[in-house]
VEXDREN-2710 file (C-alpha; in Angstrom, 1 decimal):
% VEXDREN-2710
k/r/px/py/pz
1/MET/22.4/149.9/226.4
2/THR/18.7/149.5/226.3
3/HIS/18.5/146.2/224.5
4/THR/18.6/142.7/226.0
5/ARG/22.1/142.1/227.3
6/LEU/24.2/139.0/226.8
7/ALA/26.7/138.5/229.6
8/LEU/29.7/136.2/229.7
9/THR/32.1/135.9/232.6
10/ILE/35.3/134.2/232.2
11/GLY/37.7/133.3/235.0
12/THR/40.5/130.9/234.4
13/THR/44.0/129.8/235.3
14/VAL/45.9/129.1/232.1
15/LEU/48.7/126.6/231.8
16/LEU/50.7/127.1/228.7
17/LEU/52.3/124.2/227.0
18/ALA/55.4/124.6/225.0
19/THR/57.3/122.2/222.8
20/SER/61.1/122.1/222.8
21/GLY/61.1/123.8/226.2
22/LEU/60.0/127.2/224.7
23/ALA/57.0/129.0/226.1
24/HIS/55.2/131.8/224.3
25/ALA/51.8/133.4/224.5
26/ALA/50.9/136.0/221.9
27/ASP/48.7/138.9/223.1
28/ASP/45.8/139.0/220.7
29/HIS/44.8/142.6/221.5
30/PRO/46.6/145.7/222.9
31/GLY/46.1/146.2/226.6
32/THR/45.2/142.6/227.4
33/GLU/48.4/141.5/229.1
34/ALA/48.0/139.2/232.1
35/SER/49.4/140.7/235.3
36/ALA/48.8/138.3/238.2
37/ALA/51.0/135.4/239.3
38/ALA/49.7/131.8/239.5
39/PRO/48.5/131.0/243.1
40/VAL/49.4/127.3/243.1
41/LYS/52.5/125.3/242.3
42/VAL/51.9/122.8/239.5
43/ASP/54.0/119.6/239.3
44/PRO/55.2/119.3/235.7
45/ASN/55.7/115.6/236.2
46/ASP/52.2/114.9/237.3
47/PRO/50.9/112.1/235.0
48/ASP/47.4/113.7/235.0
49/LEU/48.7/116.6/232.9
50/LYS/48.9/114.3/229.9
51/LEU/51.5/116.4/228.1
52/PRO/52.3/115.4/224.5
53/ASP/55.7/113.7/223.9
54/GLY/58.5/116.3/224.0
55/ALA/56.3/119.0/225.5
56/THR/57.2/120.9/228.7
57/LEU/55.1/122.9/231.0
58/ALA/55.5/126.7/230.8
59/GLN/55.1/128.9/233.9
60/ALA/51.4/129.2/234.9
61/LYS/49.7/132.6/235.1
62/VAL/46.3/133.8/236.2
63/LEU/44.3/135.9/233.7
64/ASP/41.9/138.6/235.0
65/ILE/38.3/137.7/235.4
66/LYS/36.6/139.3/232.4
67/SER/32.9/140.3/232.3
68/VAL/31.6/141.0/228.8
69/VAL/28.2/142.7/228.2
70/GLU/27.0/143.3/224.7
71/ASP/23.7/144.7/223.6
72/GLN/21.6/142.4/221.4
73/SER/22.4/144.3/218.2
74/GLY/26.1/144.1/218.9
75/ASP/26.4/147.8/218.4
76/GLU/28.0/148.4/221.8
77/ARG/30.1/146.2/224.1
78/ARG/31.5/146.7/227.6
79/GLU/34.3/144.6/229.0
80/ASP/35.3/144.8/232.7
81/THR/38.3/143.1/234.2
82/ASN/39.9/143.4/237.7
83/THR/42.0/146.2/236.4
84/SER/40.3/147.9/233.5
85/VAL/37.1/148.9/231.7
86/THR/36.8/148.8/227.9
87/PHE/33.9/150.2/225.8
88/ALA/33.7/149.2/222.1
89/LEU/31.3/151.0/219.8
90/GLN/30.7/149.8/216.2
91/ALA/31.7/152.3/213.6
92/GLU/28.2/152.3/212.1
93/VAL/26.9/153.7/215.4
94/LEU/29.3/156.6/215.3
95/PHE/30.1/157.3/211.6
96/GLY/28.8/157.1/208.1
97/LYS/30.3/154.6/205.7
98/ASP/34.0/155.2/205.1
99/SER/33.8/158.4/207.1
100/ALA/35.3/159.8/210.3
101/LYS/32.5/162.4/210.7
102/LEU/30.5/161.6/213.8
103/GLY/26.8/161.0/213.3
104/ALA/23.8/162.4/215.3
105/GLU/23.7/159.5/217.9
106/ALA/27.5/159.4/218.5
107/LYS/27.9/162.3/221.0
108/SER/25.4/160.9/223.5
109/ARG/27.1/157.4/223.4
110/ILE/30.5/158.9/223.9
111/THR/29.2/161.2/226.7
112/GLY/28.0/158.1/228.5
113/ILE/31.5/156.7/228.3
114/ALA/32.9/160.0/229.6
115/GLU/30.7/159.7/232.6
116/GLU/32.2/156.3/233.4
117/ILE/35.7/157.6/233.0
118/LYS/34.8/160.3/235.5
119/ASN/33.2/157.8/237.9
120/GLN/36.5/155.7/237.8
121/ASN/38.6/158.8/238.3
122/ALA/40.7/157.6/235.4
123/THR/43.8/159.7/234.5
124/ARG/44.9/157.6/231.5
125/VAL/42.5/156.8/228.6
126/ARG/43.2/154.8/225.5
127/VAL/41.2/155.5/222.3
128/PHE/41.9/152.9/219.6
129/GLY/40.3/152.7/216.2
130/PHE/39.9/149.5/214.1
131/THR/38.6/148.6/210.7
132/ASP/37.8/145.5/208.8
133/ASN/40.1/144.1/206.1
134/LEU/38.3/145.5/203.1
135/GLY/40.2/148.0/201.0
136/SER/43.9/148.7/201.4
137/SER/45.6/148.3/204.7
138/ALA/47.0/151.9/204.4
139/HIS/43.5/153.3/204.0
140/GLY/42.3/151.4/207.0
141/ASP/45.2/152.7/209.1
142/VAL/44.3/156.3/208.3
143/LEU/40.6/155.9/208.7
144/SER/40.9/154.1/212.0
145/LYS/43.2/156.9/213.4
146/GLN/40.8/159.6/212.1
147/ARG/37.9/157.9/213.9
148/ALA/39.8/157.5/217.1
149/ASN/40.7/161.2/216.9
150/ALA/37.0/162.1/216.5
151/VAL/36.0/160.1/219.6
152/HIS/39.0/161.6/221.5
153/ASP/37.9/165.1/220.6
154/ILE/34.4/164.5/222.1
155/LEU/35.9/162.9/225.3
156/THR/38.3/165.8/225.9
157/GLU/35.5/168.4/225.3
158/THR/33.1/166.5/227.6
159/LEU/35.6/165.8/230.4
160/ASN/37.5/169.0/230.2
161/ASP/40.2/167.6/232.5
162/ALA/43.8/168.5/231.9
163/GLY/44.8/165.7/234.3
164/ILE/43.8/163.0/231.9
165/THR/46.4/161.6/229.5
166/TYR/45.1/160.1/226.3
167/GLU/46.7/157.5/224.0
168/VAL/45.1/157.7/220.6
169/ARG/45.9/155.1/217.9
170/GLY/44.5/153.7/214.7
171/TYR/45.2/150.0/214.2
172/GLY/43.4/149.5/210.9
173/GLU/42.6/145.9/210.3
174/GLN/44.9/144.6/213.0
175/TYR/43.4/142.8/216.0
176/PRO/40.1/141.7/214.6
177/ILE/37.6/140.4/217.2
178/ALA/35.4/138.5/214.6
179/ASP/35.7/136.7/211.3
180/ASN/36.4/139.1/208.4
181/SER/35.1/136.6/205.9
182/THR/31.4/137.6/206.8
183/GLU/29.7/141.0/206.8
184/ALA/28.5/140.3/210.4
185/GLY/32.1/139.8/211.4
186/ARG/33.5/142.8/209.5
187/LYS/30.8/144.9/211.2
188/LYS/32.1/143.9/214.6
189/ASN/35.7/144.6/213.6
190/ARG/34.8/148.2/212.5
191/ARG/34.9/149.8/215.9
192/VAL/36.4/152.3/218.3
193/GLU/37.4/151.1/221.7
194/VAL/37.8/153.4/224.8
195/SER/39.6/151.8/227.7
196/PHE/40.9/153.0/231.1
197/PRO/42.0/151.6/234.4
198/ARG/39.5/150.6/237.0
199/THR/39.6/152.4/240.4
200/GLU/41.2/150.2/243.0
201/SER/38.8/149.2/245.7
END
């Protein structure tokens, strides 16, 4: 990424409130499940919690610290957590419109990601394709899978490592990261993400 970078680091302990004694937290993206236990005991009767009438306190959990670096154009984003690394490349950087054929610039970007996979000694790599919500859902599912396959092909060719297991999926318009009602948002949603575990230190 040669452009000015915008960085955001988020670290938080989340207390989930649930009404009627039921607790739920929907994962908004595949692979973002929280894994750590809460480090402190919280008194559910503490008046400073200011729970709404009828609400109860769900079990607390700690989310990974997440660092997000995105180039100024938004074409490429890197997310690092305590346990994983995720690269997201906008479809326009990799492919022509409504196409799964990789463009001229695509191979060098994917090769850069392959180098990071090598550096982390990753043995499991996820390659997920996503689209915006224009057109039919079925078309988006097919196109996103074709694009994920194209990126997977370059990764396997570059890494040439039989010890790496790949999970390749096309999610179509599911799991948007921006507002599909604007072109800027749709552009962010048209992407391929490559994620893999971080080496334990």
